[in-house]
N, C-alpha and C positions, 0 to 999 in steps of 0.2 A: 307365364313369359314364355314367348317362344322366341327361336333364334331361326330367322328366318334367312337363306341364302340363294345365291343364282348360280348352279352349276356351269350353265352355258356360259356366261360371263366370265367366270373365273378360268374356263378353258380358252377362252379367247382371248385372256391377258398374258396366259401362258406363252400361248402361239407368238404373240405381241412381239413377250420378252425375247425368244428365241427368235425370232427373225431380225429384232435389232441387234443382239450379239452377231450373228451372221454378217450383218450388214455392217457393225463396225470393222469387222475383221476384213470384210471384202476391201471396204475403202483402206482400211489401212494397207493390204497388200496394192491396192491401184496407187494410193501416194507415197509408197515407198520404192515400188515396183519390183516387188519381189513374190515371189511363190511362196517362200517359206520364212515367215516372221518370228516362229516358236515352235518349240518341239512340240506343241499339240498338232500343229499342221503336219510334219513329216521328221519325227526323230532321227530316222536314218539319215532322211535328206539332209537334216540340219547338221549331222555330225560330218558328213559329204564335205556342203558346202564350207562348215568355219575351216575345216583342213584345206580346202582349197584356197581361201581368202586368207590363211597364213601363209601359204607357198608364193601365191601373187604377193604380196606384202613383204616378204624375203626377197624375192626376185627384182623387185621396185628399188627394196635398200640397194640390194647387189649391184645393179646396175646404176646406183648414184655413188656407190664406192667405188664403180670401174671409171666412172665421168671424172671423181677427183683424182684418182690415180693417174690419170690421162693429162689432168690440169699439172700435178705433180712433175711428169714426166716432161711436160711441155716447157714448164720452167726450167727444171734441170737441163733440158737440151739449149734452151736460149742461152745458160751458160756457159754451157760447152763452145757454144756457136762464137760467144764473144772472145770467150778464151782464144779459140782459132784463130780469131782475127789478131789477137794480140802478141802470137807467136807467130803468126807471118810478118807481123812488123817488126819482130826482134829477128828474125830470119833476115828481115830486108837490113836493118840496120848492121847486119853482123855483116853481109856481103858489102854494104854500103862502106865500112872501116878500112876494108881492104883496097879503096883507094888510094893511090901512091900522092894524089895531089891535095889531099886531106893533109892539113898540119896538126900539131898534137891538140891544140884547141880545139879544133874541129872534133878530135878523135872523144875529146873529153865530153862534150857536148852530147857527142852519140850514146858516149859511156853512161851521160847522166840520164839520157831518155831511156835506154835500155835496162836501166837499173829500174827505175821509176814502173815500168813495164812489167819487171818481175813481180815487184811489190805488188802491183794491181791483181797481176793472176794469183797471187797468196793468198789476198784479201778478197777476191771471188770465191774461192775456193772455200775459204773459212768463215765467211758472213753470209754466204747465201742461204735464205731459209724461204721454206713454204710453210705457212701456219705456225712458225716458231722452229718448225720443225729444219734441220739441218738440209741441206738438199745433197752433201758429200760427206763421206763419213770420215773421222779425223785419222791422223796418225793413231798406230797401236799406243796404248796407256802405259804399255813395258818399255819405255825407251828413258836413257840415261843421256844427260847433257851439261855440258861447260858452255858457259855462254861468257860472251867479250866482256871485261871491265871497262875499254876504253869506246870513246866515239872516235874513229879515223876518218877524219877531216881533212889531214894533209897527206902528201905521200910519204911511204914507208920507205926506210932504207934498208935494203937487206944485204949483210956481207957475208960473204962465203967463210964458213969455219966458226962465225960468230952467233948467228941469228938466223941461220937459214935451214935449219933442220927443225923434225918434229919425229918424234918418238910416242904413240900410241898403243896403248896394252887395254886391250878387248878380251875378257877372260881367259885371261894369259896369251890371248895371240897377238906379237908384235908386228905392228905397221908402221912403218916409217915413210916419212914425206922430204924432199928436199926444195927448197925454192932455188931459183939461179939467182947469183948477185945481181943487183940493180935496185932500182926505186921504182916504186908501185903505188898505186893507189890499194885501196882494201879490196874494191870489188877485183881487182886484177888479181891479187893474192889468193883471195876466196877462190876465183876460177881456176887457177893453179892447183890449191892444193884439192879441190874437188875434182879435178882431170885423174891427178894419183890416187885418189881415194876412192873413185870409179872403177879403176883398173886392179887396184890392189884388195880393198874390203870394201863392196858395195854395200854393205852395213854401216858404214861409217857416211856419216852424211856432215857436209857445211853448210851452214847458213849464213846468210847477209841480213841483217834486220835493217828497218827503215831508216834506223838512227846511228847505221853505219857500224854497227856491233858485232862481232863473229861469234857464231853459237856451234860446237860439235856436238850430235848426239849419236849414238848407236842404238841403232833398232833390231826389233825381233827377239825380243825377252834378254838383250846383250847388254853387260855393262863394260862401263868404262873401268878399266884398274886405276891406271894414271896414267900421264904426260909428260913426257919431257922434253928437253930439247930449246932451244934457242926460240923457236916460235913459240912456244909455250906462253909467253907473254900476251898471246892473243886473247887467251881464256882465264877466267879467275872464280867466277860465280858458279856455285852447284844449284842446280835445280832439282826439285825432287822428283824422284821417280817410282820405280815400284819394285822390293816395297818400299813405302816413303820411312823417310828419318835417318837414312843411312847415308856415311860418308862415301861415297862411290869412287871418289878420286882423289888426287893430289896434284899440285904442280910444284916438281923439284925443282932447286935453284941450285947453283956450286956452292960450295963451301966457302964459308967467311964472305959470300957476295952479299952486297949492297941493294935496297931498293931506293928508288927514289920517290918519297911520299910527296903527292902534290895535294894540298886542300881542294876538297870537291870533286878532286878526278879519281883517285885512286886512293884514299885514306880511310875507306869504309871496308868491313868484313862481314857478310850475312852469314850464318849458318844456322841449322835448323836443329831441333833436342826432339825424338819423338815425330811424329806424324803433324802437330799443329803448334808447335811452340818454335817461335823464329826469335832468333838473339841478333843485334848488331853490336859490332866494336867500332868505336872511330878513333884514329890515330893520331892525337895532337902533337905537334912538333912545337 
């Protein structure tokens, strides 16, 4: 038995295989438009190329991040622009209220619009978001507050020597506020107290909520020790501050004094024990 072979044919087949391999690589480069398609083409060149690709992708991502930041700032600028328009309207109403030809009823309507604008500005700052992220930072978490227990819808009568004084103790520092005798809306009382607090202790802030209740808060890590005086009827409810669960203030009443408990109005007491346990007591007549 003899084994026959053809060396010339084997050599031709080998060259054909190599040519097919080179042709495949060339077609791959042509189709991808790349000079280097693998480490075999140029190991050093591939390393440099991959590094440059990573840099290009990072720069593209950074560019998109900058565009998102620009959109965030534009949205925030739009909210500030709207706030500016509301403040301009409030200034206009303030000047309008000085008109001597207006009646008290006219001024009440002006005050009603003014208060609505105040609430709108507050809600703009609190509720404006971009991708669920608040556009504006809230107040510092370390603040202590009393919240009004009544919804003051009628005029409040202030009598000198009876219910016109408010004494606030904040970290041992006493601030006194007095309101002149007269009949006021709750918004007017809030403005009068706010003006005095701004001059005497800027860390104390009086707020009028949308349902006509008052709140008093001390910011910048200060705590309210107690409040006294005839005007202390404006506040009663404790809001948790930092640290939570501590009783941070009390309202003091005269010895042997009596409270008029009205069902559904001031017959409920809420208080906290610890950071998450809330209790409620209802006083029945």
